[in-house]
C-alpha positions in Angstrom: 99.0 1.4 13.6 97.9 0.8 17.1 98.0 2.4 20.6 99.8 0.1 23.1 99.0 0.1 26.8 101.8 1.4 29.0 103.1 -1.4 31.2 102.7 0.8 34.3 99.0 1.1 33.6 98.0 -2.6 33.5 96.8 -2.7 37.1 94.9 0.5 36.6 92.7 -1.1 33.9 91.8 -4.0 36.3 90.1 -1.6 38.7 86.4 -1.1 38.0 85.3 2.5 37.5 81.6 2.1 37.4 78.9 0.3 39.3 79.9 -3.1 40.6 77.3 -5.8 41.0 78.5 -8.7 43.0 75.4 -11.0 42.6 75.3 -14.0 40.4 73.0 -14.2 37.4 70.1 -13.7 37.0 69.9 -11.4 40.0 72.9 -9.3 38.7 71.1 -8.8 35.3 67.9 -7.7 37.1 70.0 -5.1 39.0 71.6 -4.0 35.8 68.2 -3.5 34.2 67.0 -1.4 37.2 70.1 0.8 37.0 69.7 1.2 33.2 66.0 2.2 33.5 66.4 4.4 36.6 69.1 6.4 35.0 66.9 6.8 31.9 69.6 5.5 29.5 69.0 4.6 25.9 72.0 2.5 24.7 73.2 -0.8 26.2 76.6 -2.1 25.2 78.1 -5.4 26.5 81.8 -6.4 26.3 82.6 -10.1 26.7 81.0 -13.4 25.7 79.5 -14.5 29.0 78.2 -11.1 29.9 76.6 -10.7 26.4 75.0 -14.2 26.6 73.6 -13.5 30.1 72.2 -10.1 29.2 70.5 -11.6 26.2 69.1 -14.6 28.2 67.9 -12.7 31.2 67.0 -9.2 29.7 67.4 -8.2 26.1 69.7 -7.9 23.0 72.2 -5.2 23.6 72.5 -2.3 21.1 76.2 -3.1 20.8 77.9 -6.3 21.8 81.6 -7.0 21.6 82.7 -10.7 21.8 85.8 -12.7 21.0 84.4 -16.3 21.2 86.4 -16.9 24.4 85.8 -16.8 28.1 88.5 -16.1 30.7 90.8 -15.3 27.7 91.5 -19.0 27.0 88.4 -21.1 26.8 86.8 -21.1 23.4 83.1 -20.8 23.1 81.0 -20.4 20.0 79.1 -17.3 21.0 78.9 -16.0 17.4 76.8 -19.0 16.2 74.5 -18.7 19.2 73.7 -15.0 18.8 74.6 -13.7 15.3 70.9 -13.9 14.1 70.0 -11.4 16.8 72.0 -8.6 15.3 71.4 -6.6 12.1 75.1 -5.8 11.6 78.3 -7.7 12.3 81.7 -6.0 12.3 84.8 -8.1 12.4 87.9 -6.7 13.8 91.5 -7.6 14.7 92.9 -6.1 17.9 96.1 -7.3 19.5 96.3 -7.8 23.3 97.0 -4.6 25.3 96.3 -2.4 22.2 93.6 -0.4 20.6 94.0 -0.6 16.8 93.1 2.3 14.5 90.5 0.0 13.1 89.0 -0.4 16.6 88.3 3.4 16.7 86.6 3.2 13.3 84.6 0.1 14.2 83.2 1.6 17.4 82.3 4.9 15.6 80.6 2.9 12.9 78.7 0.8 15.4 77.5 3.9 17.3 76.3 5.5 14.1 74.4 2.3 13.2 72.7 2.2 16.7 71.7 5.9 16.2 69.9 4.7 13.0 68.0 2.0 15.0 70.2 -1.0 14.3 72.0 -3.3 16.7 75.6 -4.3 16.1 77.8 -7.3 17.0 81.5 -6.7 16.9 83.5 -9.9 16.7 87.1 -9.4 17.8 90.1 -11.5 16.8 92.3 -10.7 19.8 91.5 -8.6 22.8 88.1 -7.1 23.2 88.2 -5.8 26.9 90.0 -2.5 26.2 87.4 -1.6 23.6 85.1 -0.7 26.5 87.0 2.5 26.8 86.0 3.5 23.3 82.4 2.6 23.9 82.3 4.8 27.0 83.7 7.7 25.0 81.5 7.3 22.0 78.1 6.4 23.4 75.8 9.1 24.7 73.5 8.3 27.6 74.3 4.6 27.6 75.6 1.8 29.8 78.7 -0.3 29.0 78.7 -3.6 30.8 81.5 -6.1 31.3 82.6 -8.8 33.7 85.5 -8.0 35.9 87.0 -11.3 36.9 89.7 -9.6 38.9 87.0 -8.3 41.3 84.5 -11.1 40.5 81.7 -8.6 39.7 79.6 -7.3 36.8 80.7 -3.8 36.1 78.3 -1.2 34.6 79.6 2.2 33.5 77.2 4.9 32.6 78.5 6.9 29.6 78.0 10.3 31.2 80.0 13.0 32.8 82.8 11.9 35.1 82.8 8.3 33.7 83.7 9.7 30.3 86.5 11.7 31.9 87.8 8.5 33.6 87.7 6.7 30.3 89.7 9.5 28.6 92.3 9.2 31.4 92.5 5.5 30.8 92.9 6.1 27.0 95.8 8.4 27.9 97.6 5.3 29.3 98.1 4.1 25.7 100.9 5.2 23.4 101.6 4.8 19.6 
């Protein structure tokens, strides 16, 4: 089973709900690091291949990274081969476009538990990975979820605290079985 995004909510998901950084790399990654450290956060999660690669290149290995070996939804890149050795655990997952599968919920929960034990996790998605940022926001305590928003041409960073969790819950409410 899966939760499917309501057609009326597609535009809503394109709007960033966190901190937007409009600089190019590596300056955007430096600003991301400053935000992470100044907010005294402990868990860093990235969603998307290019964002994950840039965070690793210019800062550090994320606690959780979600990739699909594509960029801009079409262009295939071999991110997995480039970074798999940097992660202690790799979870493979199938998630159809505009859905959140039941397995996605389980995979994110497993990844967060592994991070709490000091491990870092790479989630490789066959399908769409973007919407899984919602589950990361809801499941990570005192963290930062980072993804590229190509609709706004910015790097988006969402602290997993307070009102941001509420916003993620409202986004999740836009999905139906």
